[in-house]
N, C-alpha and C positions, 0 to 999 in steps of 0.2 A: 782562118779569114771568115768572119760572121758578116753577113749582109742582112740588113733589115730584120735584126734579130728581137724577139719580143723579150722583156723583161718578165719572167715568170715569177718573179718574187713579189713580196708583199706591196712593193712600190708600183708594180706594174699589173700584170693579170692575176697575181696572187693565186698561183697553182703550185702548191707545195711540192708535188711529185716531180714537177718540170724545173723547178728554180734551183739555180746554182747553189751549192752549199756556201756557207760563210767562209769557208777556207778553201774555195775554188783556186784562187791564185797560187795556193802553196802546194796544191796537188798537182800542177802543171809543171812540165819540166822546165828548169831554170831557163834554158837556151831557146825555148819554144817562142816563136813570133807570133803575136796575136794582133789582128786587125779588125776592127770594128767599122763598118761602113753603113750609113743610114741616110737617106734622103729626106730632107725637111718636109717635102710635101707628100710623103708616103700615107696613104689614106687607108691602110690596112693596119700597119704597126705605127702609131704615133711616134714623132721624133722624140717625145718625152721618155720612152723606154730607153734611150741610148744612155743617158746619165747614171740611173742606178745601175745599169750592166756594167758600164765602164768604171763606177765606183768599186764593184766587186772584182774587176780585173784592172787595177791601177797601172800595170805595165803595158797594156793595150795602147797601139796607136789608134786614135779615135779620127774618123774622117765624116763630117757632115756634108752632104751635097745637096745643093738647093733643088736642083730638078732631077727628075728620073722615076719617082714614084716607087711602089713597092717593088718592081721588077727592075729597077735601074734602066730604064729605057735610055735609048739615044746615047749622047756623050757620057753618060754616068756610067754605063757598062764599059765603055773603053776606058775611061779614066780609073776604075776598078781593075781592068785588066793590067793597065799600065803598072800597077803596084805590084803585079806578079812577075813581071819581067826584070 
């Protein structure tokens, strides 16, 4: 599970050392569950980082939350926790 994760690739922060490799999806175990959660109103990592990251991890379940900011405050954190139950 990744929360408010920056895209370190060329479409995001463009930091080669931290970017997912092009074959990231193939390197992960085939049965591994991948969840990406991001809040639209995140003012630390903009929501537009989510699309390129999810493109590199196409089997990931992507959840956009309207409220919660970068720290998933309030109901957003409870909703994320609910996905773990």
